[in-house]
C-alpha positions in Angstrom: 92.2 82.9 109.5 93.5 79.7 107.9 96.4 79.9 105.5 96.8 77.4 102.7 98.3 76.9 99.3 95.9 76.9 96.4 97.2 76.4 92.8 100.5 78.1 93.5 99.0 81.0 95.5 99.0 81.5 99.3 95.4 81.9 100.2 94.0 83.0 103.6 90.3 82.1 104.4 88.2 83.4 107.2 84.5 82.9 107.9 82.8 86.2 108.9 81.1 85.6 112.3 77.3 85.9 112.3 77.0 85.5 108.6 77.2 82.9 105.9 80.0 84.9 104.3 83.6 83.8 103.8 86.5 86.2 103.1 89.4 85.0 100.9 92.6 86.8 100.1 95.5 85.5 97.9 99.1 86.4 97.8 102.1 85.5 95.7 103.9 82.8 97.6 107.4 84.0 97.1 107.1 87.5 98.4 103.7 87.7 99.9 102.3 90.7 98.0 98.5 90.8 98.0 97.1 89.8 94.6 93.3 90.0 95.4 90.5 89.3 97.7 86.9 88.0 97.5 83.9 87.8 99.8 81.5 85.0 99.0 78.3 83.6 100.4 77.9 79.9 101.2 76.6 79.0 97.7 79.5 80.7 96.0 82.0 79.2 98.5 80.9 75.7 97.4 81.6 76.7 93.8 85.0 78.1 94.7 86.0 75.0 96.7 84.9 72.6 94.0 86.6 74.6 91.2 89.9 74.6 93.2 89.7 70.9 93.8 88.9 70.2 90.1 91.9 72.4 88.9 94.2 70.8 91.4 93.2 67.3 90.2 93.6 68.3 86.6 89.9 68.0 85.8 89.5 71.7 84.9 91.7 74.2 83.0 92.8 77.3 84.9 94.6 80.4 83.7 98.3 80.7 84.7 100.3 83.9 85.5 103.5 84.4 83.6 105.6 84.3 86.8 107.9 82.0 88.7 106.1 78.7 89.2 103.2 79.9 87.0 100.6 80.2 89.8 97.0 80.3 88.8 95.5 83.7 88.1 92.9 83.4 90.8 91.1 86.6 89.9 90.5 85.4 86.3 89.7 81.9 87.5 87.1 83.1 90.1 85.6 85.4 87.5 85.1 82.4 85.3 83.8 80.2 88.1 81.4 82.8 89.7 80.4 84.7 86.6 81.5 87.9 88.2 84.8 89.7 88.9 85.9 89.5 92.5 85.6 93.3 92.7 82.0 93.2 91.6 79.3 92.7 94.3 77.6 89.4 94.7 74.1 89.0 93.1 71.3 90.1 95.5 70.0 86.6 95.9 73.5 85.5 97.2 73.6 87.9 100.1 72.2 87.1 103.5 
């Protein structure tokens, strides 16, 4: 599992062997509490990566949490980007 910083959150990413799925979980950087997780197929993964790049470069607005350092609210942002909440299942055509 790779660990990186995305928009003020600590994000861990792991490809799920034998599938085109990727598992993401994000935590608050200052104390490590789990904030959320998401499983995406390869098509949604491209959307997520592009959206994070655009937000980091200032090309796209992203919601901020009212917390130290104002990290991005990744659950709200991924809901906007993917058109579904992270807790909702992926559309049938996105599953392997």
